[in-house]
Biopython code that builds the backbone (N, CA, C, O; Angstrom):
import numpy as np
from Bio.PDB.StructureBuilder import StructureBuilder

atoms = [
    (1, "UNK", "N", (-10.554, 37.999, 24.643)),
    (1, "UNK", "CA", (-10.448, 37.762, 23.242)),
    (1, "UNK", "C", (-9.283, 36.877, 22.895)),
    (1, "UNK", "O", (-9.415, 35.971, 22.072)),
    (2, "UNK", "N", (-8.153, 37.119, 23.502)),
    (2, "UNK", "CA", (-6.886, 36.369, 23.251)),
    (2, "UNK", "C", (-7.226, 34.875, 23.691)),
    (2, "UNK", "O", (-6.830, 33.959, 22.970)),
    (3, "UNK", "N", (-7.874, 34.626, 24.736)),
    (3, "UNK", "CA", (-8.272, 33.266, 25.097)),
    (3, "UNK", "C", (-8.999, 32.594, 24.098)),
    (3, "UNK", "O", (-8.733, 31.438, 23.770)),
    (4, "UNK", "N", (-10.056, 33.371, 23.515)),
    (4, "UNK", "CA", (-10.936, 32.729, 22.450)),
    (4, "UNK", "C", (-10.110, 32.378, 21.270)),
    (4, "UNK", "O", (-10.294, 31.290, 20.724)),
    (5, "UNK", "N", (-9.168, 33.247, 20.805)),
    (5, "UNK", "CA", (-8.292, 32.888, 19.727)),
    (5, "UNK", "C", (-7.471, 31.689, 19.958)),
    (5, "UNK", "O", (-7.341, 30.798, 19.120)),
    (6, "UNK", "N", (-6.875, 31.695, 21.221)),
    (6, "UNK", "CA", (-6.123, 30.521, 21.552)),
    (6, "UNK", "C", (-6.871, 29.232, 21.552)),
    (6, "UNK", "O", (-6.372, 28.220, 21.060)),
    (7, "UNK", "N", (-8.088, 29.245, 22.108)),
    (7, "UNK", "CA", (-8.954, 28.080, 22.082)),
    (7, "UNK", "C", (-9.336, 27.617, 20.707)),
    (7, "UNK", "O", (-9.428, 26.422, 20.428)),
    (8, "UNK", "N", (-9.542, 28.530, 19.905)),
    (8, "UNK", "CA", (-9.874, 28.318, 18.430)),
    (8, "UNK", "C", (-8.697, 27.595, 17.755)),
    (8, "UNK", "O", (-8.864, 26.563, 17.105)),
    (9, "UNK", "N", (-7.519, 28.168, 17.931)),
    (9, "UNK", "CA", (-6.399, 27.568, 17.345)),
    (9, "UNK", "C", (-6.090, 26.205, 17.874)),
    (9, "UNK", "O", (-5.652, 25.343, 17.113)),
    (10, "UNK", "N", (-6.294, 25.974, 19.121)),
    (10, "UNK", "CA", (-6.119, 24.620, 19.784)),
    (10, "UNK", "C", (-7.112, 23.650, 19.156)),
    (10, "UNK", "O", (-6.760, 22.516, 18.831)),
    (11, "UNK", "N", (-8.407, 24.118, 18.981)),
    (11, "UNK", "CA", (-9.435, 23.293, 18.350)),
    (11, "UNK", "C", (-9.068, 22.819, 16.930)),
    (11, "UNK", "O", (-9.223, 21.664, 16.533)),
    (12, "UNK", "N", (-8.568, 23.834, 16.213)),
    (12, "UNK", "CA", (-8.150, 23.448, 14.846)),
    (12, "UNK", "C", (-6.942, 22.536, 14.851)),
    (12, "UNK", "O", (-6.766, 21.853, 13.843)),
    (13, "UNK", "N", (-6.160, 22.444, 15.774)),
    (13, "UNK", "CA", (-4.976, 21.576, 15.882)),
    (13, "UNK", "C", (-5.578, 20.203, 16.043)),
    (13, "UNK", "O", (-5.080, 19.290, 15.384)),
    (14, "UNK", "N", (-6.574, 19.958, 16.830)),
    (14, "UNK", "CA", (-7.068, 18.610, 17.062)),
    (14, "UNK", "C", (-8.215, 18.186, 16.121)),
    (14, "UNK", "O", (-8.637, 17.030, 16.102)),
    (15, "UNK", "N", (-8.703, 19.182, 15.334)),
    (15, "UNK", "CA", (-9.776, 19.014, 14.483)),
    (15, "UNK", "C", (-9.272, 19.083, 12.911)),
    (15, "UNK", "O", (-8.081, 19.184, 12.619)),
    (16, "UNK", "N", (-10.194, 19.025, 12.067)),
    (16, "UNK", "CA", (-9.799, 19.196, 10.667)),
    (16, "UNK", "C", (-10.853, 19.808, 9.942)),
    (16, "UNK", "O", (-12.014, 19.720, 10.341)),
    (17, "UNK", "N", (-10.508, 20.493, 8.785)),
    (17, "UNK", "CA", (-11.457, 21.265, 7.940)),
    (17, "UNK", "C", (-11.711, 20.215, 6.776)),
    (17, "UNK", "O", (-10.806, 19.689, 6.128)),
    (18, "UNK", "N", (-13.041, 19.988, 6.606)),
    (18, "UNK", "CA", (-13.463, 19.113, 5.525)),
    (18, "UNK", "C", (-13.494, 19.862, 4.154)),
    (18, "UNK", "O", (-13.403, 21.089, 4.122)),
    (19, "UNK", "N", (-13.613, 19.166, 3.108)),
    (19, "UNK", "CA", (-13.556, 19.765, 1.743)),
    (19, "UNK", "C", (-14.621, 20.801, 1.618)),
    (19, "UNK", "O", (-14.450, 21.749, 0.852)),
    (20, "UNK", "N", (-15.811, 20.669, 2.389)),
    (20, "UNK", "CA", (-16.897, 21.628, 2.241)),
    (20, "UNK", "C", (-16.616, 22.900, 3.137)),
    (20, "UNK", "O", (-17.382, 23.861, 3.066)),
    (21, "UNK", "N", (-15.534, 22.909, 3.969)),
    (21, "UNK", "CA", (-15.167, 24.010, 4.681)),
    (21, "UNK", "C", (-15.525, 23.916, 6.187)),
    (21, "UNK", "O", (-15.049, 24.704, 7.005)),
    (22, "UNK", "N", (-16.388, 22.914, 6.523)),
    (22, "UNK", "CA", (-16.754, 22.734, 7.996)),
    (22, "UNK", "C", (-15.629, 22.169, 8.768)),
    (22, "UNK", "O", (-14.862, 21.361, 8.244)),
    (23, "UNK", "N", (-15.493, 22.573, 10.037)),
    (23, "UNK", "CA", (-14.455, 22.105, 10.859)),
    (23, "UNK", "C", (-15.029, 21.032, 11.773)),
    (23, "UNK", "O", (-16.075, 21.264, 12.380)),
    (24, "UNK", "N", (-14.470, 20.004, 11.886)),
    (24, "UNK", "CA", (-14.884, 18.818, 12.661)),
    (24, "UNK", "C", (-13.717, 18.348, 13.573)),
    (24, "UNK", "O", (-12.565, 18.271, 13.146)),
    (25, "UNK", "N", (-14.074, 18.026, 14.887)),
    (25, "UNK", "CA", (-13.113, 17.609, 15.803)),
    (25, "UNK", "C", (-12.683, 16.177, 15.231)),
    (25, "UNK", "O", (-13.422, 15.440, 14.577)),
    (26, "UNK", "N", (-11.261, 15.894, 15.619)),
    (26, "UNK", "CA", (-10.683, 14.595, 15.131)),
    (26, "UNK", "C", (-11.368, 13.390, 15.690)),
    (26, "UNK", "O", (-11.510, 12.372, 15.012)),
    (27, "UNK", "N", (-11.803, 13.495, 16.941)),
    (27, "UNK", "CA", (-12.472, 12.281, 17.581)),
    (27, "UNK", "C", (-13.772, 12.091, 16.928)),
    (27, "UNK", "O", (-14.207, 10.951, 16.767)),
    (28, "UNK", "N", (-14.414, 13.110, 16.545)),
    (28, "UNK", "CA", (-15.740, 13.020, 15.788)),
    (28, "UNK", "C", (-15.533, 12.438, 14.444)),
    (28, "UNK", "O", (-16.350, 11.618, 14.027)),
    (29, "UNK", "N", (-14.487, 12.797, 13.711)),
    (29, "UNK", "CA", (-14.119, 12.314, 12.448)),
    (29, "UNK", "C", (-14.006, 10.861, 12.512)),
    (29, "UNK", "O", (-14.559, 10.129, 11.690)),
    (30, "UNK", "N", (-13.219, 10.393, 13.584)),
    (30, "UNK", "CA", (-12.924, 8.864, 13.679)),
    (30, "UNK", "C", (-14.179, 8.145, 13.886)),
    (30, "UNK", "O", (-14.453, 7.117, 13.265)),
    (31, "UNK", "N", (-15.028, 8.742, 14.853)),
    (31, "UNK", "CA", (-16.300, 8.009, 15.059)),
    (31, "UNK", "C", (-17.275, 8.017, 13.827)),
    (31, "UNK", "O", (-18.031, 7.069, 13.613)),
    (32, "UNK", "N", (-17.222, 9.121, 13.036)),
    (32, "UNK", "CA", (-18.068, 9.127, 11.877)),
    (32, "UNK", "C", (-17.617, 8.049, 10.859)),
    (32, "UNK", "O", (-18.425, 7.351, 10.245)),
    (33, "UNK", "N", (-16.260, 7.959, 10.721)),
    (33, "UNK", "CA", (-15.717, 7.030, 9.813)),
    (33, "UNK", "C", (-15.945, 5.588, 10.265)),
    (33, "UNK", "O", (-16.071, 4.690, 9.432)),
    (34, "UNK", "N", (-15.997, 5.362, 11.574)),
    (34, "UNK", "CA", (-16.156, 4.019, 12.098)),
    (34, "UNK", "C", (-17.607, 3.616, 12.072)),
    (34, "UNK", "O", (-17.909, 2.437, 11.885)),
    (35, "UNK", "N", (-18.512, 4.548, 12.253)),
    (35, "UNK", "CA", (-19.871, 4.219, 12.410)),
    (35, "UNK", "C", (-20.766, 4.398, 11.260)),
    (35, "UNK", "O", (-21.668, 3.604, 10.992)),
    (36, "UNK", "N", (-20.459, 5.615, 10.487)),
    (36, "UNK", "CA", (-21.364, 6.051, 9.534)),
    (36, "UNK", "C", (-20.941, 5.525, 8.132)),
    (36, "UNK", "O", (-19.751, 5.497, 7.818)),
    (37, "UNK", "N", (-21.847, 5.142, 7.360)),
    (37, "UNK", "CA", (-21.623, 4.633, 5.968)),
    (37, "UNK", "C", (-21.757, 5.755, 4.966)),
    (37, "UNK", "O", (-21.434, 5.524, 3.800)),
    (38, "UNK", "N", (-22.144, 6.792, 5.264)),
    (38, "UNK", "CA", (-22.413, 7.871, 4.259)),
    (38, "UNK", "C", (-21.153, 8.620, 3.660)),
    (38, "UNK", "O", (-21.137, 8.992, 2.486)),
    (39, "UNK", "N", (-20.144, 8.810, 4.494)),
    (39, "UNK", "CA", (-19.014, 9.544, 4.051)),
    (39, "UNK", "C", (-19.342, 11.004, 3.786)),
    (39, "UNK", "O", (-18.642, 11.637, 2.996)),
    (40, "UNK", "N", (-20.304, 11.533, 4.366)),
    (40, "UNK", "CA", (-20.810, 12.981, 4.132)),
    (40, "UNK", "C", (-20.675, 13.757, 5.316)),
    (40, "UNK", "O", (-20.763, 13.248, 6.433)),
    (41, "UNK", "N", (-20.446, 15.090, 5.103)),
    (41, "UNK", "CA", (-20.362, 16.020, 6.173)),
    (41, "UNK", "C", (-21.748, 16.006, 6.987)),
    (41, "UNK", "O", (-22.833, 16.131, 6.419)),
    (42, "UNK", "N", (-21.612, 15.849, 8.308)),
    (42, "UNK", "CA", (-22.902, 15.759, 9.091)),
    (42, "UNK", "C", (-23.612, 17.159, 9.130)),
    (42, "UNK", "O", (-24.759, 17.217, 9.573)),
    (43, "UNK", "N", (-23.014, 18.220, 8.712)),
    (43, "UNK", "CA", (-23.668, 19.559, 8.683)),
    (43, "UNK", "C", (-24.371, 19.830, 7.440)),
    (43, "UNK", "O", (-25.550, 20.181, 7.468)),
    (44, "UNK", "N", (-23.679, 19.681, 6.265)),
    (44, "UNK", "CA", (-24.274, 20.085, 5.067)),
    (44, "UNK", "C", (-24.531, 18.886, 4.082)),
    (44, "UNK", "O", (-25.154, 19.089, 3.039)),
    (45, "UNK", "N", (-24.059, 17.653, 4.404)),
    (45, "UNK", "CA", (-24.334, 16.504, 3.469)),
    (45, "UNK", "C", (-23.441, 16.398, 2.334)),
    (45, "UNK", "O", (-23.665, 15.524, 1.497)),
    (46, "UNK", "N", (-22.368, 17.251, 2.194)),
    (46, "UNK", "CA", (-21.482, 17.122, 1.020)),
    (46, "UNK", "C", (-20.518, 15.888, 1.156)),
    (46, "UNK", "O", (-20.005, 15.672, 2.255)),
    (47, "UNK", "N", (-20.266, 15.122, 0.155)),
    (47, "UNK", "CA", (-19.375, 14.054, 0.258)),
    (47, "UNK", "C", (-18.038, 14.563, 0.501)),
    (47, "UNK", "O", (-17.636, 15.571, -0.080)),
    (48, "UNK", "N", (-17.261, 13.853, 1.411)),
    (48, "UNK", "CA", (-15.935, 14.186, 1.793)),
    (48, "UNK", "C", (-15.024, 13.050, 1.859)),
    (48, "UNK", "O", (-15.349, 12.055, 2.507)),
    (49, "UNK", "N", (-13.822, 13.120, 1.194)),
    (49, "UNK", "CA", (-12.911, 11.948, 1.259)),
    (49, "UNK", "C", (-12.405, 11.704, 2.693)),
    (49, "UNK", "O", (-12.097, 10.582, 3.095)),
    (50, "UNK", "N", (-12.337, 12.802, 3.425)),
    (50, "UNK", "CA", (-11.874, 12.685, 4.806)),
    (50, "UNK", "C", (-12.810, 11.879, 5.665)),
    (50, "UNK", "O", (-12.421, 11.436, 6.746)),
    (51, "UNK", "N", (-14.055, 11.669, 5.214)),
    (51, "UNK", "CA", (-15.054, 10.859, 5.975)),
    (51, "UNK", "C", (-15.300, 9.518, 5.371)),
    (51, "UNK", "O", (-16.299, 8.885, 5.713)),
    (52, "UNK", "N", (-14.469, 9.045, 4.507)),
    (52, "UNK", "CA", (-14.701, 7.815, 3.924)),
    (52, "UNK", "C", (-14.731, 6.711, 5.000)),
    (52, "UNK", "O", (-13.820, 6.540, 5.809)),
    (53, "UNK", "N", (-15.861, 5.977, 4.937)),
    (53, "UNK", "CA", (-16.030, 4.963, 6.081)),
    (53, "UNK", "C", (-14.924, 3.943, 6.024)),
    (53, "UNK", "O", (-14.454, 3.597, 4.940)),
    (54, "UNK", "N", (-14.493, 3.448, 7.186)),
    (54, "UNK", "CA", (-13.395, 2.401, 7.224)),
    (54, "UNK", "C", (-13.862, 1.190, 6.551)),
    (54, "UNK", "O", (-13.013, 0.523, 5.958)),
    (55, "UNK", "N", (-15.068, 0.806, 6.550)),
    (55, "UNK", "CA", (-15.535, -0.453, 5.853)),
    (55, "UNK", "C", (-15.302, -0.270, 4.385)),
    (55, "UNK", "O", (-14.967, -1.247, 3.715)),
    (56, "UNK", "N", (-15.456, 0.932, 3.823)),
    (56, "UNK", "CA", (-15.280, 1.118, 2.326)),
    (56, "UNK", "C", (-13.658, 0.944, 2.038)),
    (56, "UNK", "O", (-13.245, 0.416, 1.006)),
    (57, "UNK", "N", (-12.871, 1.406, 2.985)),
    (57, "UNK", "CA", (-11.463, 1.306, 2.768)),
    (57, "UNK", "C", (-11.081, -0.232, 2.891)),
    (57, "UNK", "O", (-10.227, -0.679, 2.124)),
    (58, "UNK", "N", (-11.665, -1.026, 3.798)),
    (58, "UNK", "CA", (-11.379, -2.396, 4.012)),
    (58, "UNK", "C", (-11.785, -3.086, 2.719)),
    (58, "UNK", "O", (-11.044, -3.964, 2.275)),
    (59, "UNK", "N", (-12.890, -2.761, 2.088)),
    (59, "UNK", "CA", (-13.452, -3.374, 0.875)),
    (59, "UNK", "C", (-12.459, -2.980, -0.242)),
    (59, "UNK", "O", (-12.162, -3.822, -1.089)),
    (60, "UNK", "N", (-11.934, -1.737, -0.279)),
    (60, "UNK", "CA", (-11.053, -1.311, -1.354)),
    (60, "UNK", "C", (-9.684, -2.032, -1.307)),
    (60, "UNK", "O", (-9.111, -2.353, -2.348)),
    (61, "UNK", "N", (-9.162, -2.285, -0.058)),
    (61, "UNK", "CA", (-7.910, -3.060, 0.078)),
    (61, "UNK", "C", (-8.200, -4.472, -0.349)),
    (61, "UNK", "O", (-7.298, -5.058, -0.948)),
    (62, "UNK", "N", (-9.411, -5.143, -0.111)),
    (62, "UNK", "CA", (-9.725, -6.469, -0.493)),
    (62, "UNK", "C", (-9.803, -6.598, -2.007)),
    (62, "UNK", "O", (-9.402, -7.606, -2.589)),
    (63, "UNK", "N", (-10.347, -5.517, -2.644)),
    (63, "UNK", "CA", (-10.423, -5.555, -4.113)),
    (63, "UNK", "C", (-9.038, -5.309, -4.723)),
    (63, "UNK", "O", (-8.749, -5.916, -5.755)),
    (64, "UNK", "N", (-8.232, -4.536, -4.212)),
    (64, "UNK", "CA", (-6.951, -4.253, -4.777)),
    (64, "UNK", "C", (-5.985, -5.502, -4.635)),
    (64, "UNK", "O", (-5.168, -5.724, -5.530)),
    (65, "UNK", "N", (-6.068, -6.297, -3.551)),
    (65, "UNK", "CA", (-5.269, -7.429, -3.329)),
    (65, "UNK", "C", (-5.239, -8.379, -4.618)),
    (65, "UNK", "O", (-4.151, -8.539, -5.172)),
    (66, "UNK", "N", (-6.338, -8.997, -5.108)),
    (66, "UNK", "CA", (-6.269, -9.825, -6.177)),
    (66, "UNK", "C", (-5.802, -9.207, -7.561)),
    (66, "UNK", "O", (-5.366, -9.913, -8.470)),
    (67, "UNK", "N", (-5.929, -7.821, -7.644)),
    (67, "UNK", "CA", (-5.518, -7.083, -8.791)),
    (67, "UNK", "C", (-4.071, -6.835, -8.762)),
    (67, "UNK", "O", (-3.499, -6.417, -9.769)),
    (68, "UNK", "N", (-3.410, -7.084, -7.600)),
    (68, "UNK", "CA", (-2.020, -6.785, -7.352)),
    (68, "UNK", "C", (-1.799, -5.330, -7.452)),
    (68, "UNK", "O", (-0.740, -4.963, -7.960)),
    (69, "UNK", "N", (-2.676, -4.418, -7.027)),
    (69, "UNK", "CA", (-2.473, -3.091, -6.996)),
    (69, "UNK", "C", (-1.967, -2.844, -5.495)),
    (69, "UNK", "O", (-2.682, -2.487, -4.559)),
    (70, "UNK", "N", (-0.707, -3.085, -5.455)),
    (70, "UNK", "CA", (-0.083, -3.067, -4.113)),
    (70, "UNK", "C", (-0.074, -1.806, -3.386)),
    (70, "UNK", "O", (-0.353, -1.756, -2.188)),
    (71, "UNK", "N", (0.243, -0.772, -4.089)),
    (71, "UNK", "CA", (0.305, 0.702, -3.581)),
    (71, "UNK", "C", (-1.033, 1.129, -3.116)),
    (71, "UNK", "O", (-1.133, 1.678, -2.019)),
    (72, "UNK", "N", (-2.093, 0.917, -3.880)),
    (72, "UNK", "CA", (-3.440, 1.277, -3.431)),
    (72, "UNK", "C", (-3.888, 0.396, -2.318)),
    (72, "UNK", "O", (-4.563, 0.862, -1.400)),
    (73, "UNK", "N", (-3.554, -0.814, -2.360)),
    (73, "UNK", "CA", (-3.904, -1.698, -1.203)),
    (73, "UNK", "C", (-3.232, -1.247, 0.048)),
    (73, "UNK", "O", (-3.864, -1.155, 1.100)),
    (74, "UNK", "N", (-1.958, -0.961, -0.044)),
    (74, "UNK", "CA", (-1.185, -0.487, 1.156)),
    (74, "UNK", "C", (-1.868, 0.846, 1.639)),
    (74, "UNK", "O", (-2.115, 0.941, 2.841)),
    (75, "UNK", "N", (-2.187, 1.869, 0.804)),
    (75, "UNK", "CA", (-2.740, 3.101, 1.283)),
    (75, "UNK", "C", (-4.073, 2.851, 2.027)),
    (75, "UNK", "O", (-4.320, 3.454, 3.071)),
    (76, "UNK", "N", (-4.935, 1.952, 1.481)),
    (76, "UNK", "CA", (-6.172, 1.715, 2.103)),
    (76, "UNK", "C", (-6.014, 1.110, 3.438)),
    (76, "UNK", "O", (-6.569, 1.600, 4.421)),
    (77, "UNK", "N", (-5.212, -0.027, 3.506)),
    (77, "UNK", "CA", (-4.955, -0.707, 4.679)),
    (77, "UNK", "C", (-4.288, 0.175, 5.676)),
    (77, "UNK", "O", (-4.638, 0.102, 6.854)),
    (78, "UNK", "N", (-3.364, 0.996, 5.305)),
    (78, "UNK", "CA", (-2.602, 1.935, 6.244)),
    (78, "UNK", "C", (-3.642, 2.914, 6.812)),
    (78, "UNK", "O", (-3.616, 3.177, 8.014)),
    (79, "UNK", "N", (-4.553, 3.463, 6.000)),
    (79, "UNK", "CA", (-5.586, 4.453, 6.471)),
    (79, "UNK", "C", (-6.552, 3.767, 7.520)),
    (79, "UNK", "O", (-6.987, 4.389, 8.489)),
    (80, "UNK", "N", (-6.829, 2.568, 7.285)),
    (80, "UNK", "CA", (-7.679, 1.857, 8.262)),
    (80, "UNK", "C", (-7.009, 1.543, 9.577)),
    (80, "UNK", "O", (-7.619, 1.560, 10.646)),
    (81, "UNK", "N", (-5.677, 1.245, 9.447)),
    (81, "UNK", "CA", (-4.949, 0.958, 10.667)),
    (81, "UNK", "C", (-4.648, 2.264, 11.415)),
    (81, "UNK", "O", (-4.462, 2.238, 12.632)),
    (82, "UNK", "N", (-4.598, 3.381, 10.725)),
    (82, "UNK", "CA", (-4.427, 4.637, 11.453)),
    (82, "UNK", "C", (-5.562, 4.851, 12.439)),
    (82, "UNK", "O", (-5.364, 5.333, 13.554)),
    (83, "UNK", "N", (-6.773, 4.476, 11.992)),
    (83, "UNK", "CA", (-8.025, 4.708, 12.757)),
    (83, "UNK", "C", (-8.324, 3.470, 13.663)),
    (83, "UNK", "O", (-8.866, 3.633, 14.756)),
    (84, "UNK", "N", (-7.969, 2.230, 13.209)),
    (84, "UNK", "CA", (-8.316, 1.107, 14.037)),
    (84, "UNK", "C", (-7.126, 0.101, 13.960)),
    (84, "UNK", "O", (-7.113, -0.779, 13.099)),
    (85, "UNK", "N", (-6.164, 0.242, 14.841)),
    (85, "UNK", "CA", (-4.905, -0.548, 14.870)),
    (85, "UNK", "C", (-5.143, -1.950, 15.160)),
    (85, "UNK", "O", (-4.209, -2.747, 15.069)),
    (86, "UNK", "N", (-6.381, -2.349, 15.524)),
    (86, "UNK", "CA", (-6.507, -3.776, 15.818)),
    (86, "UNK", "C", (-7.370, -4.549, 14.622)),
    (86, "UNK", "O", (-7.846, -5.672, 14.789)),
    (87, "UNK", "N", (-7.480, -3.913, 13.600)),
    (87, "UNK", "CA", (-8.244, -4.579, 12.430)),
    (87, "UNK", "C", (-7.423, -5.734, 11.903)),
    (87, "UNK", "O", (-6.424, -5.517, 11.217)),
    (88, "UNK", "N", (-7.800, -6.898, 12.192)),
    (88, "UNK", "CA", (-7.062, -8.073, 11.898)),
    (88, "UNK", "C", (-6.844, -8.217, 10.355)),
    (88, "UNK", "O", (-5.730, -8.541, 9.942)),
    (89, "UNK", "N", (-7.812, -7.999, 9.552)),
    (89, "UNK", "CA", (-7.749, -8.118, 8.085)),
    (89, "UNK", "C", (-6.681, -7.288, 7.566)),
    (89, "UNK", "O", (-5.840, -7.771, 6.808)),
    (90, "UNK", "N", (-6.652, -5.925, 7.962)),
    (90, "UNK", "CA", (-5.677, -5.057, 7.445)),
    (90, "UNK", "C", (-4.283, -5.297, 7.998)),
    (90, "UNK", "O", (-3.306, -4.950, 7.335)),
    (91, "UNK", "N", (-4.151, -5.863, 9.160)),
    (91, "UNK", "CA", (-2.880, -6.295, 9.784)),
    (91, "UNK", "C", (-2.370, -7.454, 8.861)),
    (91, "UNK", "O", (-1.192, -7.469, 8.504)),
    (92, "UNK", "N", (-3.225, -8.389, 8.488)),
    (92, "UNK", "CA", (-2.775, -9.485, 7.609)),
    (92, "UNK", "C", (-2.255, -8.917, 6.356)),
    (92, "UNK", "O", (-1.152, -9.263, 5.934)),
    (93, "UNK", "N", (-3.015, -8.038, 5.722)),
    (93, "UNK", "CA", (-2.533, -7.486, 4.497)),
    (93, "UNK", "C", (-1.266, -6.760, 4.535)),
    (93, "UNK", "O", (-0.447, -6.905, 3.627)),
    (94, "UNK", "N", (-1.052, -5.979, 5.539)),
    (94, "UNK", "CA", (0.137, -5.345, 5.706)),
    (94, "UNK", "C", (1.372, -6.304, 5.889)),
    (94, "UNK", "O", (2.444, -6.142, 5.306)),
    (95, "UNK", "N", (1.099, -7.291, 6.741)),
    (95, "UNK", "CA", (2.193, -8.200, 6.982)),
    (95, "UNK", "C", (2.475, -9.003, 5.627)),
    (95, "UNK", "O", (3.625, -9.254, 5.268)),
    (96, "UNK", "N", (1.450, -9.351, 4.970)),
    (96, "UNK", "CA", (1.668, -10.063, 3.673)),
    (96, "UNK", "C", (2.388, -9.262, 2.706)),
    (96, "UNK", "O", (3.233, -9.771, 1.970)),
    (97, "UNK", "N", (2.074, -7.947, 2.671)),
    (97, "UNK", "CA", (2.844, -7.023, 1.759)),
    (97, "UNK", "C", (4.283, -6.951, 2.141)),
    (97, "UNK", "O", (5.155, -6.973, 1.272)),
    (98, "UNK", "N", (4.568, -6.866, 3.437)),
    (98, "UNK", "CA", (5.907, -6.754, 3.890)),
    (98, "UNK", "C", (6.652, -8.099, 3.583)),
    (98, "UNK", "O", (7.799, -8.089, 3.137)),
    (99, "UNK", "N", (6.013, -9.175, 3.819)),
    (99, "UNK", "CA", (6.602, -10.531, 3.564)),
    (99, "UNK", "C", (6.911, -10.719, 2.174)),
    (99, "UNK", "O", (7.962, -11.279, 1.863)),
    (100, "UNK", "N", (6.103, -10.308, 1.308)),
    (100, "UNK", "CA", (6.253, -10.499, -0.183)),
    (100, "UNK", "C", (7.205, -9.422, -0.659)),
    (100, "UNK", "O", (7.706, -9.569, -1.774)),
    (101, "UNK", "N", (7.499, -8.392, 0.039)),
    (101, "UNK", "CA", (8.400, -7.385, -0.518)),
    (101, "UNK", "C", (7.776, -6.600, -1.592)),
    (101, "UNK", "O", (8.458, -6.158, -2.517)),
    (102, "UNK", "N", (6.446, -6.396, -1.507)),
    (102, "UNK", "CA", (5.751, -5.755, -2.534)),
    (102, "UNK", "C", (6.339, -4.251, -2.617)),
    (102, "UNK", "O", (6.704, -3.602, -1.637)),
    (103, "UNK", "N", (6.365, -3.813, -3.957)),
    (103, "UNK", "CA", (6.960, -2.489, -4.090)),
    (103, "UNK", "C", (6.169, -1.359, -3.721)),
    (103, "UNK", "O", (5.438, -0.791, -4.532)),
    (104, "UNK", "N", (6.297, -0.974, -2.409)),
    (104, "UNK", "CA", (5.468, 0.193, -1.865)),
    (104, "UNK", "C", (6.384, 1.176, -1.247)),
    (104, "UNK", "O", (6.000, 1.842, -0.286)),
    (105, "UNK", "N", (7.593, 1.311, -1.748)),
    (105, "UNK", "CA", (8.677, 2.131, -1.234)),
    (105, "UNK", "C", (8.259, 3.610, -1.283)),
    (105, "UNK", "O", (8.747, 4.399, -0.473)),
    (106, "UNK", "N", (7.359, 4.015, -2.221)),
    (106, "UNK", "CA", (6.969, 5.450, -2.334)),
    (106, "UNK", "C", (6.113, 5.921, -1.155)),
    (106, "UNK", "O", (5.835, 7.116, -1.048)),
    (107, "UNK", "N", (5.687, 5.017, -0.269)),
    (107, "UNK", "CA", (4.826, 5.468, 0.785)),
    (107, "UNK", "C", (5.688, 6.152, 1.802)),
    (107, "UNK", "O", (5.183, 6.634, 2.816)),
]
sb = StructureBuilder()
sb.init_structure("model")
sb.init_model(0)
sb.init_chain("A")
sb.init_seg("    ")
for serial, (resi, resn, name, xyz) in enumerate(atoms, 1):
    if name == "N":
        sb.init_residue(resn, " ", resi, " ")
    sb.init_atom(name, np.array(xyz, "f"), 0.0, 1.0, " ", f" {name:<3s}", serial, name[0])
structure = sb.get_structure()
């Protein structure tokens, strides 16, 4: 029983609880975000912000850029880069924000 509790706690450390209450392994969440366009829990179908597809975040950053919504642009680009550190478009946006000195100190 002690081993089962330890294994469950270890699983929760590397996984996450979605807003619907289901627990999903971190690697699975990354893959769902990268591949799935639904942004919904694979078990119950409830929408979850934790599963927002990366493409949706890329598009959000692209929309925020001309609006000069620097903080929102930074958040979206940063979240994409947390999952895909090689995303050239988000690397460009982050470097441009840094170069311009955009006011994103609250991050």
